[in-house]
N, CA, C, O and CB atoms as a CASP TS submission, in Angstrom:
PFRMAT TS
TARGET T0000
AUTHOR 0000-0000-0000
METHOD Language model
MODEL 1
PARENT N/A
ATOM      1  N   MET     1      26.575 133.140  77.801  1.00  0.00           N
ATOM      2  CA  MET     1      27.712 134.015  77.656  1.00  0.00           C
ATOM      3  C   MET     1      28.825 133.508  78.573  1.00  0.00           C
ATOM      4  O   MET     1      28.650 133.427  79.789  1.00  0.00           O
ATOM      5  CB  MET     1      27.330 135.488  77.981  1.00  0.00           C
ATOM      6  N   THR     2      29.938 133.178  77.997  1.00  0.00           N
ATOM      7  CA  THR     2      31.082 132.685  78.752  1.00  0.00           C
ATOM      8  C   THR     2      32.090 133.811  78.938  1.00  0.00           C
ATOM      9  O   THR     2      32.392 134.548  78.000  1.00  0.00           O
ATOM     10  CB  THR     2      31.737 131.477  78.040  1.00  0.00           C
ATOM     11  N   ARG     3      32.600 133.936  80.141  1.00  0.00           N
ATOM     12  CA  ARG     3      33.563 134.989  80.440  1.00  0.00           C
ATOM     13  C   ARG     3      34.875 134.360  80.871  1.00  0.00           C
ATOM     14  O   ARG     3      34.892 133.467  81.718  1.00  0.00           O
ATOM     15  CB  ARG     3      33.026 135.940  81.535  1.00  0.00           C
ATOM     16  N   ASP     4      35.964 134.820  80.295  1.00  0.00           N
ATOM     17  CA  ASP     4      37.277 134.293  80.631  1.00  0.00           C
ATOM     18  C   ASP     4      37.747 134.919  81.938  1.00  0.00           C
ATOM     19  O   ASP     4      37.972 136.127  82.008  1.00  0.00           O
ATOM     20  CB  ASP     4      38.293 134.565  79.491  1.00  0.00           C
ATOM     21  N   LEU     5      37.891 134.103  82.963  1.00  0.00           N
ATOM     22  CA  LEU     5      38.293 134.603  84.278  1.00  0.00           C
ATOM     23  C   LEU     5      39.795 134.523  84.502  1.00  0.00           C
ATOM     24  O   LEU     5      40.276 134.849  85.588  1.00  0.00           O
ATOM     25  CB  LEU     5      37.581 133.832  85.359  1.00  0.00           C
ATOM     26  N   SER     6      40.537 134.097  83.499  1.00  0.00           N
ATOM     27  CA  SER     6      41.977 133.955  83.681  1.00  0.00           C
ATOM     28  C   SER     6      42.677 135.296  83.878  1.00  0.00           C
ATOM     29  O   SER     6      43.760 135.347  84.460  1.00  0.00           O
ATOM     30  CB  SER     6      42.574 133.242  82.495  1.00  0.00           C
ATOM     31  N   ASP     7      42.065 136.388  83.398  1.00  0.00           N
ATOM     32  CA  ASP     7      42.699 137.693  83.545  1.00  0.00           C
ATOM     33  C   ASP     7      42.091 138.523  84.682  1.00  0.00           C
ATOM     34  O   ASP     7      42.479 139.675  84.876  1.00  0.00           O
ATOM     35  CB  ASP     7      42.596 138.457  82.246  1.00  0.00           C
ATOM     36  N   VAL     8      41.146 137.952  85.433  1.00  0.00           N
ATOM     37  CA  VAL     8      40.529 138.656  86.556  1.00  0.00           C
ATOM     38  C   VAL     8      41.340 138.374  87.808  1.00  0.00           C
ATOM     39  O   VAL     8      41.651 137.223  88.114  1.00  0.00           O
ATOM     40  CB  VAL     8      39.042 138.228  86.749  1.00  0.00           C
ATOM     41  N   ARG     9      41.680 139.437  88.532  1.00  0.00           N
ATOM     42  CA  ARG     9      42.416 139.284  89.789  1.00  0.00           C
ATOM     43  C   ARG     9      41.451 139.519  90.940  1.00  0.00           C
ATOM     44  O   ARG     9      40.775 140.545  90.999  1.00  0.00           O
ATOM     45  CB  ARG     9      43.629 140.271  89.867  1.00  0.00           C
ATOM     46  N   PHE    10      41.396 138.562  91.848  1.00  0.00           N
ATOM     47  CA  PHE    10      40.512 138.671  93.003  1.00  0.00           C
ATOM     48  C   PHE    10      41.315 139.036  94.240  1.00  0.00           C
ATOM     49  O   PHE    10      42.434 138.559  94.432  1.00  0.00           O
ATOM     50  CB  PHE    10      39.743 137.357  93.229  1.00  0.00           C
ATOM     51  N   LEU    11      40.733 139.887  95.077  1.00  0.00           N
ATOM     52  CA  LEU    11      41.385 140.364  96.291  1.00  0.00           C
ATOM     53  C   LEU    11      40.603 139.889  97.516  1.00  0.00           C
ATOM     54  O   LEU    11      39.391 139.683  97.447  1.00  0.00           O
ATOM     55  CB  LEU    11      41.504 141.911  96.283  1.00  0.00           C
ATOM     56  N   THR    12      41.295 139.723  98.614  1.00  0.00           N
ATOM     57  CA  THR    12      40.636 139.376  99.876  1.00  0.00           C
ATOM     58  C   THR    12      40.049 140.639 100.495  1.00  0.00           C
ATOM     59  O   THR    12      40.368 141.755 100.087  1.00  0.00           O
ATOM     60  CB  THR    12      41.632 138.690 100.862  1.00  0.00           C
ATOM     61  N   VAL    13      39.197 140.444 101.474  1.00  0.00           N
ATOM     62  CA  VAL    13      38.602 141.576 102.192  1.00  0.00           C
ATOM     63  C   VAL    13      39.700 142.422 102.836  1.00  0.00           C
ATOM     64  O   VAL    13      39.636 143.651 102.798  1.00  0.00           O
ATOM     65  CB  VAL    13      37.599 141.080 103.269  1.00  0.00           C
ATOM     66  N   ALA    14      40.697 141.779 103.422  1.00  0.00           N
ATOM     67  CA  ALA    14      41.795 142.507 104.070  1.00  0.00           C
ATOM     68  C   ALA    14      42.582 143.338 103.055  1.00  0.00           C
ATOM     69  O   ALA    14      42.971 144.468 103.349  1.00  0.00           O
ATOM     70  CB  ALA    14      42.737 141.525 104.791  1.00  0.00           C
ATOM     71  N   GLU    15      42.818 142.788 101.866  1.00  0.00           N
ATOM     72  CA  GLU    15      43.545 143.530 100.828  1.00  0.00           C
ATOM     73  C   GLU    15      42.749 144.742 100.358  1.00  0.00           C
ATOM     74  O   GLU    15      43.305 145.820 100.152  1.00  0.00           O
ATOM     75  CB  GLU    15      43.859 142.615  99.635  1.00  0.00           C
ATOM     76  N   VAL    16      41.436 144.554 100.190  1.00  0.00           N
ATOM     77  CA  VAL    16      40.582 145.670  99.773  1.00  0.00           C
ATOM     78  C   VAL    16      40.556 146.749 100.857  1.00  0.00           C
ATOM     79  O   VAL    16      40.652 147.939 100.557  1.00  0.00           O
ATOM     80  CB  VAL    16      39.143 145.174  99.471  1.00  0.00           C
ATOM     81  N   ALA    17      40.427 146.328 102.115  1.00  0.00           N
ATOM     82  CA  ALA    17      40.403 147.285 103.224  1.00  0.00           C
ATOM     83  C   ALA    17      41.692 148.100 103.260  1.00  0.00           C
ATOM     84  O   ALA    17      41.659 149.308 103.495  1.00  0.00           O
ATOM     85  CB  ALA    17      40.200 146.553 104.564  1.00  0.00           C
ATOM     86  N   GLU    18      42.811 147.449 103.031  1.00  0.00           N
ATOM     87  CA  GLU    18      44.094 148.154 103.029  1.00  0.00           C
ATOM     88  C   GLU    18      44.174 149.145 101.862  1.00  0.00           C
ATOM     89  O   GLU    18      44.643 150.271 102.033  1.00  0.00           O
ATOM     90  CB  GLU    18      45.257 147.146 102.951  1.00  0.00           C
ATOM     91  N   MET    19      43.722 148.730 100.689  1.00  0.00           N
ATOM     92  CA  MET    19      43.745 149.613  99.515  1.00  0.00           C
ATOM     93  C   MET    19      42.868 150.841  99.717  1.00  0.00           C
ATOM     94  O   MET    19      43.237 151.952  99.338  1.00  0.00           O
ATOM     95  CB  MET    19      43.289 148.855  98.271  1.00  0.00           C
ATOM     96  N   MET    20      41.697 150.625 100.322  1.00  0.00           N
ATOM     97  CA  MET    20      40.733 151.712 100.497  1.00  0.00           C
ATOM     98  C   MET    20      40.950 152.475 101.803  1.00  0.00           C
ATOM     99  O   MET    20      40.311 153.498 102.047  1.00  0.00           O
ATOM    100  CB  MET    20      39.317 151.162 100.456  1.00  0.00           C
ATOM    101  N   ARG    21      41.853 151.970 102.636  1.00  0.00           N
ATOM    102  CA  ARG    21      42.138 152.570 103.948  1.00  0.00           C
ATOM    103  C   ARG    21      40.888 152.668 104.817  1.00  0.00           C
ATOM    104  O   ARG    21      40.579 153.705 105.404  1.00  0.00           O
ATOM    105  CB  ARG    21      42.746 153.957 103.770  1.00  0.00           C
ATOM    106  N   VAL    22      40.184 151.532 104.871  1.00  0.00           N
ATOM    107  CA  VAL    22      39.010 151.397 105.733  1.00  0.00           C
ATOM    108  C   VAL    22      39.160 150.096 106.509  1.00  0.00           C
ATOM    109  O   VAL    22      40.110 149.347 106.282  1.00  0.00           O
ATOM    110  CB  VAL    22      37.670 151.418 104.902  1.00  0.00           C
ATOM    111  N   SER    23      38.240 149.821 107.413  1.00  0.00           N
ATOM    112  CA  SER    23      38.303 148.582 108.185  1.00  0.00           C
ATOM    113  C   SER    23      37.732 147.415 107.379  1.00  0.00           C
ATOM    114  O   SER    23      37.014 147.605 106.397  1.00  0.00           O
ATOM    115  CB  SER    23      37.539 148.736 109.515  1.00  0.00           C
ATOM    116  N   ASN    24      38.070 146.211 107.820  1.00  0.00           N
ATOM    117  CA  ASN    24      37.504 145.017 107.191  1.00  0.00           C
ATOM    118  C   ASN    24      35.983 145.038 107.271  1.00  0.00           C
ATOM    119  O   ASN    24      35.300 144.650 106.323  1.00  0.00           O
ATOM    120  CB  ASN    24      38.054 143.743 107.855  1.00  0.00           C
ATOM    121  N   MET    25      35.454 145.492 108.403  1.00  0.00           N
ATOM    122  CA  MET    25      34.002 145.527 108.585  1.00  0.00           C
ATOM    123  C   MET    25      33.333 146.443 107.562  1.00  0.00           C
ATOM    124  O   MET    25      32.233 146.145 107.097  1.00  0.00           O
ATOM    125  CB  MET    25      33.656 145.988 110.003  1.00  0.00           C
ATOM    126  N   THR    26      33.975 147.545 107.209  1.00  0.00           N
ATOM    127  CA  THR    26      33.427 148.442 106.201  1.00  0.00           C
ATOM    128  C   THR    26      33.331 147.739 104.853  1.00  0.00           C
ATOM    129  O   THR    26      32.349 147.906 104.130  1.00  0.00           O
ATOM    130  CB  THR    26      34.286 149.707 106.082  1.00  0.00           C
ATOM    131  N   VAL    27      34.340 146.962 104.517  1.00  0.00           N
ATOM    132  CA  VAL    27      34.318 146.205 103.259  1.00  0.00           C
ATOM    133  C   VAL    27      33.200 145.174 103.307  1.00  0.00           C
ATOM    134  O   VAL    27      32.463 145.025 102.332  1.00  0.00           O
ATOM    135  CB  VAL    27      35.687 145.512 102.998  1.00  0.00           C
ATOM    136  N   TYR    28      33.056 144.456 104.426  1.00  0.00           N
ATOM    137  CA  TYR    28      31.966 143.487 104.553  1.00  0.00           C
ATOM    138  C   TYR    28      30.611 144.174 104.391  1.00  0.00           C
ATOM    139  O   TYR    28      29.720 143.628 103.741  1.00  0.00           O
ATOM    140  CB  TYR    28      32.040 142.768 105.914  1.00  0.00           C
ATOM    141  N   ARG    29      30.443 145.352 104.967  1.00  0.00           N
ATOM    142  CA  ARG    29      29.183 146.088 104.837  1.00  0.00           C
ATOM    143  C   ARG    29      28.915 146.449 103.376  1.00  0.00           C
ATOM    144  O   ARG    29      27.785 146.342 102.900  1.00  0.00           O
ATOM    145  CB  ARG    29      29.211 147.363 105.704  1.00  0.00           C
ATOM    146  N   MET    30      29.965 146.876 102.669  1.00  0.00           N
ATOM    147  CA  MET    30      29.819 147.222 101.257  1.00  0.00           C
ATOM    148  C   MET    30      29.431 145.995 100.427  1.00  0.00           C
ATOM    149  O   MET    30      28.616 146.092  99.510  1.00  0.00           O
ATOM    150  CB  MET    30      31.124 147.834 100.719  1.00  0.00           C
ATOM    151  N   VAL    31      30.010 144.857 100.752  1.00  0.00           N
ATOM    152  CA  VAL    31      29.684 143.621 100.035  1.00  0.00           C
ATOM    153  C   VAL    31      28.234 143.224 100.306  1.00  0.00           C
ATOM    154  O   VAL    31      27.491 142.912  99.375  1.00  0.00           O
ATOM    155  CB  VAL    31      30.644 142.475 100.452  1.00  0.00           C
ATOM    156  N   HIS    32      27.830 143.235 101.572  1.00  0.00           N
ATOM    157  CA  HIS    32      26.478 142.814 101.932  1.00  0.00           C
ATOM    158  C   HIS    32      25.409 143.768 101.429  1.00  0.00           C
ATOM    159  O   HIS    32      24.287 143.341 101.158  1.00  0.00           O
ATOM    160  CB  HIS    32      26.365 142.679 103.424  1.00  0.00           C
ATOM    161  N   SER    33      25.728 145.049 101.298  1.00  0.00           N
ATOM    162  CA  SER    33      24.756 146.021 100.799  1.00  0.00           C
ATOM    163  C   SER    33      24.676 146.024  99.278  1.00  0.00           C
ATOM    164  O   SER    33      23.758 146.608  98.703  1.00  0.00           O
ATOM    165  CB  SER    33      25.107 147.410 101.294  1.00  0.00           C
ATOM    166  N   GLY    34      25.641 145.370  98.622  1.00  0.00           N
ATOM    167  CA  GLY    34      25.638 145.331  97.165  1.00  0.00           C
ATOM    168  C   GLY    34      26.439 146.448  96.521  1.00  0.00           C
ATOM    169  O   GLY    34      26.497 146.540  95.295  1.00  0.00           O
ATOM    170  N   ASP    35      27.059 147.298  97.332  1.00  0.00           N
ATOM    171  CA  ASP    35      27.877 148.391  96.796  1.00  0.00           C
ATOM    172  C   ASP    35      29.176 147.888  96.184  1.00  0.00           C
ATOM    173  O   ASP    35      29.770 148.557  95.339  1.00  0.00           O
ATOM    174  CB  ASP    35      28.187 149.398  97.890  1.00  0.00           C
ATOM    175  N   LEU    36      29.612 146.719  96.607  1.00  0.00           N
ATOM    176  CA  LEU    36      30.853 146.128  96.124  1.00  0.00           C
ATOM    177  C   LEU    36      30.577 144.664  95.776  1.00  0.00           C
ATOM    178  O   LEU    36      30.317 143.856  96.668  1.00  0.00           O
ATOM    179  CB  LEU    36      32.000 146.255  97.192  1.00  0.00           C
ATOM    180  N   PRO    37      30.632 144.317  94.486  1.00  0.00           N
ATOM    181  CA  PRO    37      30.355 142.927  94.114  1.00  0.00           C
ATOM    182  C   PRO    37      31.456 141.991  94.621  1.00  0.00           C
ATOM    183  O   PRO    37      32.630 142.358  94.660  1.00  0.00           O
ATOM    184  CB  PRO    37      30.216 142.800  92.586  1.00  0.00           C
ATOM    185  N   ALA    38      31.062 140.792  95.002  1.00  0.00           N
ATOM    186  CA  ALA    38      32.026 139.824  95.523  1.00  0.00           C
ATOM    187  C   ALA    38      31.558 138.419  95.213  1.00  0.00           C
ATOM    188  O   ALA    38      30.379 138.177  94.954  1.00  0.00           O
ATOM    189  CB  ALA    38      32.225 140.002  97.042  1.00  0.00           C
ATOM    190  N   VAL    39      32.503 137.502  95.244  1.00  0.00           N
ATOM    191  CA  VAL    39      32.229 136.083  95.069  1.00  0.00           C
ATOM    192  C   VAL    39      32.534 135.409  96.393  1.00  0.00           C
ATOM    193  O   VAL    39      33.547 135.701  97.028  1.00  0.00           O
ATOM    194  CB  VAL    39      33.072 135.461  93.894  1.00  0.00           C
ATOM    195  N   ARG    40      31.668 134.519  96.802  1.00  0.00           N
ATOM    196  CA  ARG    40      31.876 133.836  98.074  1.00  0.00           C
ATOM    197  C   ARG    40      32.514 132.471  97.829  1.00  0.00           C
ATOM    198  O   ARG    40      32.018 131.672  97.034  1.00  0.00           O
ATOM    199  CB  ARG    40      30.540 133.683  98.840  1.00  0.00           C
ATOM    200  N   PHE    41      33.619 132.218  98.524  1.00  0.00           N
ATOM    201  CA  PHE    41      34.298 130.932  98.489  1.00  0.00           C
ATOM    202  C   PHE    41      34.269 130.373  99.901  1.00  0.00           C
ATOM    203  O   PHE    41      35.039 130.807 100.758  1.00  0.00           O
ATOM    204  CB  PHE    41      35.769 131.062  97.948  1.00  0.00           C
ATOM    205  N   GLY    42      33.395 129.421 100.147  1.00  0.00           N
ATOM    206  CA  GLY    42      33.254 128.893 101.503  1.00  0.00           C
ATOM    207  C   GLY    42      32.743 129.977 102.424  1.00  0.00           C
ATOM    208  O   GLY    42      31.643 130.497 102.238  1.00  0.00           O
ATOM    209  N   ARG    43      33.545 130.315 103.418  1.00  0.00           N
ATOM    210  CA  ARG    43      33.141 131.362 104.370  1.00  0.00           C
ATOM    211  C   ARG    43      33.815 132.699 104.096  1.00  0.00           C
ATOM    212  O   ARG    43      33.636 133.644 104.865  1.00  0.00           O
ATOM    213  CB  ARG    43      33.456 130.924 105.785  1.00  0.00           C
ATOM    214  N   SER    44      34.577 132.797 103.028  1.00  0.00           N
ATOM    215  CA  SER    44      35.281 134.049 102.737  1.00  0.00           C
ATOM    216  C   SER    44      34.802 134.643 101.417  1.00  0.00           C
ATOM    217  O   SER    44      34.210 133.956 100.585  1.00  0.00           O
ATOM    218  CB  SER    44      36.802 133.816 102.691  1.00  0.00           C
ATOM    219  N   PHE    45      35.070 135.923 101.247  1.00  0.00           N
ATOM    220  CA  PHE    45      34.696 136.633 100.038  1.00  0.00           C
ATOM    221  C   PHE    45      35.939 137.006  99.253  1.00  0.00           C
ATOM    222  O   PHE    45      37.006 137.228  99.825  1.00  0.00           O
ATOM    223  CB  PHE    45      33.873 137.882 100.372  1.00  0.00           C
ATOM    224  N   ARG    46      35.791 137.072  97.939  1.00  0.00           N
ATOM    225  CA  ARG    46      36.840 137.581  97.056  1.00  0.00           C
ATOM    226  C   ARG    46      36.197 138.642  96.183  1.00  0.00           C
ATOM    227  O   ARG    46      35.118 138.443  95.626  1.00  0.00           O
ATOM    228  CB  ARG    46      37.495 136.431  96.186  1.00  0.00           C
ATOM    229  N   ILE    47      36.878 139.772  96.074  1.00  0.00           N
ATOM    230  CA  ILE    47      36.358 140.917  95.346  1.00  0.00           C
ATOM    231  C   ILE    47      37.215 141.138  94.105  1.00  0.00           C
ATOM    232  O   ILE    47      38.441 141.181  94.207  1.00  0.00           O
ATOM    233  CB  ILE    47      36.334 142.186  96.241  1.00  0.00           C
ATOM    234  N   PRO    48      36.590 141.280  92.930  1.00  0.00           N
ATOM    235  CA  PRO    48      37.381 141.554  91.727  1.00  0.00           C
ATOM    236  C   PRO    48      38.099 142.900  91.845  1.00  0.00           C
ATOM    237  O   PRO    48      37.514 143.886  92.292  1.00  0.00           O
ATOM    238  CB  PRO    48      36.480 141.539  90.475  1.00  0.00           C
ATOM    239  N   GLU    49      39.351 142.932  91.447  1.00  0.00           N
ATOM    240  CA  GLU    49      40.140 144.157  91.526  1.00  0.00           C
ATOM    241  C   GLU    49      39.494 145.281  90.728  1.00  0.00           C
ATOM    242  O   GLU    49      39.570 146.443  91.126  1.00  0.00           O
ATOM    243  CB  GLU    49      41.559 143.909  91.024  1.00  0.00           C
ATOM    244  N   SER    50      38.863 144.952  89.615  1.00  0.00           N
ATOM    245  CA  SER    50      38.205 145.966  88.788  1.00  0.00           C
ATOM    246  C   SER    50      37.041 146.624  89.538  1.00  0.00           C
ATOM    247  O   SER    50      36.777 147.811  89.345  1.00  0.00           O
ATOM    248  CB  SER    50      37.700 145.339  87.477  1.00  0.00           C
ATOM    249  N   ALA    51      36.348 145.868  90.387  1.00  0.00           N
ATOM    250  CA  ALA    51      35.246 146.427  91.178  1.00  0.00           C
ATOM    251  C   ALA    51      35.772 147.396  92.227  1.00  0.00           C
ATOM    252  O   ALA    51      35.132 148.407  92.515  1.00  0.00           O
ATOM    253  CB  ALA    51      34.441 145.305  91.853  1.00  0.00           C
ATOM    254  N   VAL    52      36.923 147.098  92.794  1.00  0.00           N
ATOM    255  CA  VAL    52      37.539 147.995  93.777  1.00  0.00           C
ATOM    256  C   VAL    52      37.956 149.296  93.093  1.00  0.00           C
ATOM    257  O   VAL    52      37.724 150.383  93.621  1.00  0.00           O
ATOM    258  CB  VAL    52      38.767 147.316  94.457  1.00  0.00           C
ATOM    259  N   ALA    53      38.568 149.180  91.925  1.00  0.00           N
ATOM    260  CA  ALA    53      38.990 150.368  91.177  1.00  0.00           C
ATOM    261  C   ALA    53      37.786 151.235  90.830  1.00  0.00           C
ATOM    262  O   ALA    53      37.860 152.460  90.924  1.00  0.00           O
ATOM    263  CB  ALA    53      39.744 149.964  89.893  1.00  0.00           C
ATOM    264  N   ALA    54      36.675 150.613  90.428  1.00  0.00           N
ATOM    265  CA  ALA    54      35.467 151.362  90.102  1.00  0.00           C
ATOM    266  C   ALA    54      34.903 152.055  91.339  1.00  0.00           C
ATOM    267  O   ALA    54      34.461 153.201  91.260  1.00  0.00           O
ATOM    268  CB  ALA    54      34.414 150.435  89.489  1.00  0.00           C
ATOM    269  N   ALA    55      34.916 151.368  92.478  1.00  0.00           N
ATOM    270  CA  ALA    55      34.400 151.955  93.713  1.00  0.00           C
ATOM    271  C   ALA    55      35.248 153.146  94.167  1.00  0.00           C
ATOM    272  O   ALA    55      34.719 154.130  94.684  1.00  0.00           O
ATOM    273  CB  ALA    55      34.349 150.899  94.817  1.00  0.00           C
ATOM    274  N   ILE    56      36.543 153.051  93.974  1.00  0.00           N
ATOM    275  CA  ILE    56      37.431 154.135  94.380  1.00  0.00           C
ATOM    276  C   ILE    56      37.230 155.353  93.491  1.00  0.00           C
ATOM    277  O   ILE    56      37.319 156.486  93.964  1.00  0.00           O
ATOM    278  CB  ILE    56      38.894 153.679  94.333  1.00  0.00           C
ATOM    279  N   GLN    57      36.960 155.134  92.210  1.00  0.00           N
ATOM    280  CA  GLN    57      36.808 156.235  91.273  1.00  0.00           C
ATOM    281  C   GLN    57      35.437 156.878  91.295  1.00  0.00           C
ATOM    282  O   GLN    57      35.258 157.962  90.738  1.00  0.00           O
ATOM    283  CB  GLN    57      37.097 155.762  89.907  1.00  0.00           C
ATOM    284  N   THR    58      34.453 156.231  91.931  1.00  0.00           N
ATOM    285  CA  THR    58      33.112 156.777  92.012  1.00  0.00           C
ATOM    286  C   THR    58      33.105 157.988  92.945  1.00  0.00           C
ATOM    287  O   THR    58      33.527 157.891  94.097  1.00  0.00           O
ATOM    288  CB  THR    58      32.114 155.705  92.499  1.00  0.00           C
ATOM    289  N   PRO    59      32.624 159.132  92.443  1.00  0.00           N
ATOM    290  CA  PRO    59      32.616 160.321  93.303  1.00  0.00           C
ATOM    291  C   PRO    59      31.648 160.174  94.472  1.00  0.00           C
ATOM    292  O   PRO    59      30.598 159.540  94.358  1.00  0.00           O
ATOM    293  CB  PRO    59      32.251 161.555  92.487  1.00  0.00           C
ATOM    294  N   ILE    60      32.015 160.759  95.569  1.00  0.00           N
ATOM    295  CA  ILE    60      31.188 160.745  96.772  1.00  0.00           C
ATOM    296  C   ILE    60      30.198 161.901  96.671  1.00  0.00           C
ATOM    297  O   ILE    60      30.589 163.027  96.367  1.00  0.00           O
ATOM    298  CB  ILE    60      32.062 160.856  98.074  1.00  0.00           C
ATOM    299  N   SER    61      28.931 161.632  96.922  1.00  0.00           N
ATOM    300  CA  SER    61      27.929 162.689  96.842  1.00  0.00           C
ATOM    301  C   SER    61      28.114 163.665  98.000  1.00  0.00           C
ATOM    302  O   SER    61      28.555 163.289  99.087  1.00  0.00           O
ATOM    303  CB  SER    61      26.501 162.095  96.856  1.00  0.00           C
ATOM    304  N   ASP    62      27.776 164.898  97.750  1.00  0.00           N
ATOM    305  CA  ASP    62      27.918 165.955  98.757  1.00  0.00           C
ATOM    306  C   ASP    62      26.809 165.818  99.776  1.00  0.00           C
ATOM    307  O   ASP    62      25.630 165.907  99.436  1.00  0.00           O
ATOM    308  CB  ASP    62      27.889 167.364  98.106  1.00  0.00           C
ATOM    309  N   VAL    63      27.183 165.601 101.020  1.00  0.00           N
ATOM    310  CA  VAL    63      26.204 165.430 102.095  1.00  0.00           C
ATOM    311  C   VAL    63      26.085 166.743 102.848  1.00  0.00           C
ATOM    312  O   VAL    63      27.081 167.339 103.257  1.00  0.00           O
ATOM    313  CB  VAL    63      26.609 164.266 103.059  1.00  0.00           C
ATOM    314  N   GLY    64      24.847 167.177 103.021  1.00  0.00           N
ATOM    315  CA  GLY    64      24.639 168.376 103.814  1.00  0.00           C
ATOM    316  C   GLY    64      24.068 169.438 103.074  1.00  0.00           C
ATOM    317  O   GLY    64      23.836 170.516 103.621  1.00  0.00           O
TER
END
């Protein structure tokens, strides 16, 4: 299965952190835990914009 990546926009960890209003470390934790899919380029990660949008729209479970 071939996927056309020409229309996929990738964001840096810093860009995702700014969009989500969290720290860079929080984004790294989400990537390493598998909550946020990412592609690794050398020593840096790139996150698809669609994955960020999905993560933002996912409801937070009620704790307590």
